[in-house]
C-alpha positions as CSV (number, residue, x, y, z in Angstrom):
1,M,144.0,111.0,78.5
2,F,144.1,113.6,75.8
3,F,143.2,117.3,76.4
4,A,142.4,119.8,73.7
5,R,144.0,122.3,76.0
6,P,145.5,121.8,79.4
7,P,142.9,121.8,82.3
8,F,144.9,124.5,84.2
9,K,145.9,127.8,82.8
10,D,148.6,128.3,85.5
11,R,149.1,127.7,89.2
12,R,146.9,130.4,90.3
13,D,144.1,129.0,88.1
14,A,144.7,125.5,89.5
15,G,144.5,127.0,93.0
16,R,141.1,128.6,92.4
17,Q,139.8,125.3,91.0
18,L,141.2,123.4,94.0
19,A,139.7,126.0,96.4
20,A,136.2,125.3,95.1
21,A,136.6,121.7,96.3
22,L,137.9,122.7,99.7
23,L,135.3,125.4,100.7
24,Y,133.6,122.9,103.1
25,L,136.6,123.3,105.4
26,E,136.3,127.1,105.8
27,E,134.4,126.8,109.1
28,S,137.1,124.7,110.7
29,A,139.5,127.7,110.4
30,P,142.2,125.7,108.7
31,V,145.9,126.5,108.2
32,V,147.2,126.1,104.6
33,C,150.8,124.9,104.2
34,A,152.5,125.2,100.8
35,L,155.4,123.2,99.5
36,P,157.6,125.8,97.9
37,R,158.1,127.1,95.5
38,G,155.6,125.8,92.9
39,G,152.9,125.0,95.6
40,V,152.8,128.6,96.9
41,P,150.7,130.2,94.1
42,V,148.3,127.3,94.2
43,S,148.1,127.5,98.1
44,F,147.6,131.3,98.0
45,E,144.3,130.9,96.1
46,V,143.2,128.1,98.5
47,A,144.0,130.2,101.5
48,Q,142.3,133.3,100.2
49,A,139.1,131.3,99.4
50,L,139.1,129.7,102.9
51,K,140.1,132.9,104.7
52,A,143.0,130.9,106.1
53,P,146.5,131.7,107.0
54,L,149.3,130.6,104.6
55,D,152.6,129.2,105.6
56,V,155.4,127.1,103.9
57,M,156.5,123.7,104.8
58,L,160.1,123.3,103.8
59,V,161.5,119.8,102.9
60,R,165.0,119.2,101.6
61,K,166.4,116.1,100.0
62,I,169.5,114.3,101.4
63,G,171.6,113.7,98.4
64,A,174.0,110.7,97.9
65,P,177.8,111.3,98.0
66,Y,179.0,112.7,94.7
67,F,175.5,112.3,93.3
68,P,173.5,114.9,95.1
69,E,170.5,114.5,92.8
70,L,170.0,110.9,94.0
71,G,168.0,111.1,97.1
72,I,168.9,108.8,100.1
73,G,166.5,110.5,102.4
74,A,164.8,113.8,103.3
75,V,164.6,116.2,106.2
76,A,161.8,118.7,107.1
77,E,161.3,121.7,109.3
78,G,161.2,120.6,112.9
79,G,164.0,118.1,112.5
80,Y,161.9,115.4,111.0
81,R,164.0,113.0,109.0
82,V,163.4,110.0,106.7
83,L,166.3,107.8,105.5
84,D,166.4,105.1,102.9
85,R,168.8,102.6,104.4
86,A,168.9,100.5,101.3
87,A,169.9,103.5,99.2
88,M,172.5,104.5,101.8
89,E,174.1,101.0,101.5
90,R,174.1,101.1,97.6
91,V,176.0,104.4,97.5
92,C,178.2,103.7,100.6
93,A,176.9,106.7,102.4
94,S,178.4,106.6,106.0
95,D,176.5,107.7,109.1
96,D,179.0,110.6,109.5
97,Y,178.2,111.7,105.9
98,V,174.5,111.5,106.5
99,E,174.7,113.5,109.7
100,A,176.7,116.2,108.1
101,E,174.4,116.4,105.1
102,T,171.4,116.4,107.3
103,Q,172.8,119.4,109.2
104,R,173.7,121.2,105.9
105,Q,170.1,120.8,104.7
106,M,168.6,121.9,108.0
107,D,170.7,125.0,107.7
108,E,169.4,125.6,104.3
109,I,165.9,125.1,105.6
110,K,166.5,127.8,108.2
111,R,168.0,130.1,105.6
112,R,165.0,129.6,103.3
113,R,162.5,130.2,106.1
114,Q,164.2,133.5,106.9
115,H,164.4,134.4,103.2
116,Y,160.7,133.6,102.6
117,C,159.1,134.7,105.8
118,G,161.5,137.2,107.4
119,G,161.2,137.1,111.2
120,R,157.8,135.3,111.1
121,A,157.8,132.0,113.0
122,A,156.1,129.0,111.5
123,L,152.4,128.8,112.3
124,D,151.4,126.5,115.2
125,V,149.4,123.7,113.8
126,R,148.6,121.8,117.0
127,G,144.9,121.1,117.3
128,R,144.2,122.7,113.9
129,T,142.9,121.4,110.5
130,V,146.0,121.5,108.2
131,I,145.8,121.4,104.4
132,V,149.2,120.7,102.6
133,V,149.1,122.0,99.0
134,D,151.4,121.5,96.1
135,D,151.0,122.2,92.3
136,G,150.9,118.4,91.8
137,I,152.4,115.1,92.8
138,A,154.7,112.9,90.8
139,T,156.3,110.3,93.0
140,G,154.9,111.9,96.2
141,G,158.1,111.7,98.2
142,T,158.2,115.3,99.2
143,M,154.5,115.5,100.0
144,R,154.8,112.3,102.2
145,V,157.7,113.6,104.2
146,A,155.8,116.9,104.7
147,L,152.7,115.1,105.9
148,E,154.6,112.9,108.3
149,A,156.5,115.9,109.7
150,L,153.3,117.8,110.2
151,A,151.5,114.9,111.8
152,A,154.2,114.8,114.5
153,A,153.2,118.4,115.4
154,G,149.8,117.3,116.5
155,P,147.1,118.7,114.1
156,E,143.5,117.8,114.8
157,R,143.0,116.8,111.1
158,L,145.6,116.6,108.3
159,L,144.8,116.7,104.6
160,F,146.6,117.2,101.3
161,A,145.3,118.9,98.3
162,V,146.8,118.9,94.7
163,P,145.4,119.6,91.2
164,V,146.9,116.5,89.6
165,A,148.6,113.3,90.6
166,P,149.0,109.7,89.3
167,R,146.8,107.0,90.9
168,E,149.7,105.1,92.4
169,S,151.1,108.1,94.2
170,L,147.8,109.0,95.7
171,A,147.4,105.4,97.0
172,A,150.8,105.7,98.7
173,M,149.4,108.7,100.7
174,C,146.6,106.8,102.3
175,D,148.5,106.2,105.6
176,A,150.0,109.6,105.7
177,A,147.0,111.8,105.9
178,D,143.4,111.8,107.2
179,D,142.0,112.9,103.9
180,G,143.0,114.1,100.4
181,I,141.7,116.0,97.4
182,C,143.0,115.6,93.9
183,L,141.1,117.2,91.0
184,L,142.6,115.2,88.2
185,V,143.9,111.6,88.3
186,P,145.0,110.8,84.7
187,D,145.3,107.2,83.5
188,E,148.6,107.9,81.7
189,F,150.5,110.4,83.9
190,R,153.9,111.6,82.6
191,A,154.7,114.9,84.4
192,V,152.9,117.6,86.4
193,G,153.7,120.3,83.9
194,Q,151.8,118.7,81.0
195,Y,148.5,119.7,82.7
196,Y,149.4,123.4,82.8
197,A,149.3,125.8,79.9
198,N,151.9,127.9,81.8
199,F,154.2,126.1,84.1
200,E,157.0,128.6,84.4
201,Q,159.2,128.3,87.5
202,T,157.9,130.2,90.5
203,T,160.4,132.8,91.6
204,D,161.5,133.5,95.2
205,E,160.2,137.0,94.7
206,E,156.7,135.7,94.0
207,V,156.8,133.4,97.0
208,I,157.7,136.2,99.3
209,R,155.1,138.6,97.8
210,L,152.3,136.0,98.2
211,L,153.2,135.0,101.7
212,N,153.3,138.8,102.7
213,T,149.8,139.4,101.3
214,S,148.2,136.3,102.7
215,V,145.3,136.3,105.3
216,P,146.5,136.7,108.9
217,D,145.8,133.9,111.3
218,R,142.3,134.3,112.8
219,G,142.8,131.3,115.1
220,L,140.2,128.7,116.0
221,P,136.8,129.7,117.2
222,S,136.9,129.8,121.0
223,K,134.7,126.8,121.6
224,H,136.5,124.7,119.0
225,K,139.9,125.8,120.4
226,E,139.0,124.9,123.9
227,K,137.9,121.4,123.0
228,S,140.6,120.6,120.5
229,M,143.6,122.0,122.5
230,Q,142.7,120.4,125.8
231,T,144.3,116.9,126.1
232,I,142.9,113.7,127.5
233,S,145.4,113.9,130.3
234,D,143.6,117.0,131.6
235,I,140.3,115.2,132.3
236,M,141.2,111.4,132.6
237,T,141.0,109.4,135.8
238,H,144.5,109.0,137.0
239,D,144.0,106.6,139.9
240,V,143.1,103.4,138.0
241,T,142.7,100.0,139.6
242,V,144.3,97.3,137.6
243,V,144.7,93.5,137.6
244,S,147.7,91.3,136.6
245,P,147.5,88.7,133.9
246,Q,148.6,86.2,136.6
247,D,145.7,87.1,139.0
248,N,142.8,84.7,139.1
249,I,139.4,85.8,137.9
250,Q,137.9,85.5,141.3
251,R,140.1,88.4,142.4
252,A,139.2,90.4,139.3
253,A,135.5,89.9,140.1
254,Q,136.0,91.0,143.7
255,M,137.7,94.1,142.6
256,M,135.0,94.9,140.1
257,S,132.4,94.6,142.8
258,E,134.4,96.7,145.3
259,W,134.8,99.5,142.8
260,N,131.4,99.1,141.1
261,V,133.0,98.8,137.6
262,G,132.3,96.4,134.7
263,A,135.8,96.3,133.3
264,L,139.5,96.5,134.5
265,P,142.7,97.2,132.7
266,V,145.2,94.2,132.8
267,C,148.8,95.3,133.3
268,D,152.1,93.6,133.5
269,G,153.8,96.1,135.7
270,Q,152.8,99.4,134.0
271,K,152.5,97.9,130.5
272,L,148.9,97.6,129.3
273,Q,148.2,94.0,128.2
274,G,144.4,94.1,127.7
275,M,141.1,94.4,129.4
276,I,138.9,92.1,131.4
277,T,135.2,92.7,131.8
278,D,132.4,91.1,133.8
279,R,131.2,89.5,130.6
280,D,134.6,87.9,130.0
281,I,134.3,86.3,133.4
282,T,130.7,85.2,132.9
283,I,130.9,84.0,129.4
284,R,134.4,82.7,128.9
285,A,135.2,81.5,132.3
286,T,132.0,80.4,134.0
287,A,130.8,78.6,130.9
288,G,133.9,76.5,131.0
289,G,132.9,75.0,134.4
290,R,136.3,75.6,136.1
291,P,136.5,77.1,139.6
292,P,137.1,80.9,139.3
293,E,140.2,80.7,141.6
294,E,141.9,78.4,139.1
295,V,141.3,80.5,136.0
296,R,144.0,83.2,135.4
297,V,143.0,86.6,134.0
298,A,145.3,86.1,131.0
299,E,143.2,83.1,129.9
300,V,140.0,85.1,129.5
301,M,140.9,88.8,129.1
302,T,140.6,90.7,125.8
303,D,144.2,91.6,124.6
304,D,143.1,93.3,121.4
305,V,141.8,96.5,122.9
306,M,141.4,100.1,121.8
307,W,143.6,102.7,123.6
308,C,144.6,106.4,123.2
309,Y,147.6,108.5,124.1
310,E,147.5,110.9,127.0
311,D,148.6,113.9,124.8
312,E,145.8,113.4,122.3
313,T,143.1,116.1,122.3
314,I,139.6,115.6,123.7
315,G,138.2,116.1,120.2
316,E,140.4,113.4,118.7
317,V,139.4,110.9,121.4
318,L,135.8,111.8,121.4
319,Q,135.6,111.1,117.6
320,Q,137.4,107.9,118.1
321,M,135.0,106.7,120.8
322,G,132.0,107.8,118.8
323,D,133.2,106.0,115.6
324,S,133.9,102.8,117.5
325,Q,130.8,103.0,119.8
326,I,132.7,102.6,123.1
327,R,132.2,104.4,126.4
328,R,135.6,104.1,128.0
329,I,139.1,103.8,126.8
330,P,142.5,103.2,128.5
331,V,145.1,106.0,128.2
332,V,148.8,105.3,127.7
333,D,151.9,107.4,127.5
334,R,154.3,107.2,124.6
335,D,156.1,104.2,126.1
336,K,152.7,102.4,126.2
337,N,152.5,102.5,130.0
338,L,149.0,102.8,131.4
339,V,148.5,106.3,132.9
340,G,144.7,106.5,133.2
341,M,141.2,105.8,131.9
342,V,138.8,108.2,130.3
343,S,135.1,107.6,129.9
344,L,132.3,109.5,128.1
345,G,131.3,110.6,131.6
346,D,134.6,112.4,132.1
347,I,134.2,114.2,128.8
348,A,130.4,114.8,129.3
349,T,131.2,117.1,132.2
350,R,132.0,119.6,129.4
351,H,128.5,119.1,128.2
352,D,128.9,120.6,124.7
353,A,127.1,119.7,121.5
354,D,129.8,117.3,120.2
355,T,129.7,115.3,123.4
356,D,125.9,115.2,123.4
357,E,125.9,113.9,119.8
358,T,128.5,111.2,120.7
359,L,126.5,110.1,123.7
360,E,123.3,109.9,121.7
361,D,125.1,107.9,119.0
362,I,126.5,105.4,121.4
363,S,123.2,105.1,123.4
364,S,121.3,104.2,120.1
365,P,120.4,100.6,119.8
366,S,122.5,98.6,117.4
367,E,122.8,95.1,116.1
368,P,124.5,92.6,118.5
369,N,128.2,92.2,118.1
370,R,128.5,88.4,117.2
371,Q,132.3,88.6,117.0
372,G,133.3,90.0,120.4
373,T,132.4,89.8,124.0
374,D,132.7,93.4,125.2
375,E,132.8,97.0,124.0
376,M,136.6,97.3,124.2
377,R,137.2,94.8,121.5
378,L,138.3,97.1,118.7
379,R,142.0,97.9,118.3
380,R,143.2,101.4,118.0
381,P,144.9,101.9,114.6
382,P,148.8,102.3,114.9
383,S,149.6,106.0,115.5
384,D,151.5,106.3,112.2
385,Q,148.5,105.3,110.2
386,A,145.3,107.1,109.2
387,D,142.3,106.2,107.0
388,G,143.1,108.0,103.8
389,R,140.0,109.0,101.7
390,F,140.2,110.2,98.1
């Protein structure tokens, strides 16, 4: 792709162009996180346009022994670390070396945080919309580590935004963010700097000045904060009746009748194995003609079920239930032990507009599901994945 002149005058100009594509996020009261140093001038313009607070996300490379420019991993604020085991083996990097180098880079991250931000602590991103901004992406390694580290902090929505990047690097970000914005995706990408008329190095002094003059954090709107910060464990049903995979379906049917429910979690000990519904019993078991006392729950249950974590926010789970058209969902802890159930009825006690909209969507008639036998059939995506959209 040939340009008569570069599409971006400098980083501030790239930031203003990028901000125009992100204005739709202003009402969500986002937090903008810059990858220093080059990402700070770009991020500053985005934050100003969205009236959003600006912070930095510090990532440091873990270099190989005797060849520090060769990365064998990376570490980010908060202690998040990624290691390339294959690269470690190639350069004979011992575990002791990696631990020592990790600590050295964490010390450097703390020093830079103090240098750039003084005594200001990093912004709390839990339950917030977070936009990670840089002046461009080449391989995407630093951006990916930053996104993974921020995802572990529990934002409601995580996006990245850059002026320019190669197509293959963007594709590699799909499972690291919920969404992404890139203004320019050239067919023949060589380096980020070729798309800027002025790509001089950003100084520490400029980083400090821009961070000091950025917009203060106005926080979430009160209603949005209440919904997004409250977790599912606050409202779920804790006392859940379960059946074992080894129970027969006659016992499962009796328990459903006793508790007036149409579905029960199936657990081996505390581990969630699946769900069994009245439809499973009727269609899968009864149609087979076998006596119900001879059919085990494991034979007819649905083992491919959707679930959520107990520390996910109400907003996240409500969106998940609405997207998948389900009314109830098992809740597990981080060890995948069943700890409760949550239904739209539990959430509807809040009776806000988002819940009303989800209830209306799920109650709307739809085409029959020819593939499955109950409403819990969809699987929850793995927690370290997201549907990237570019």
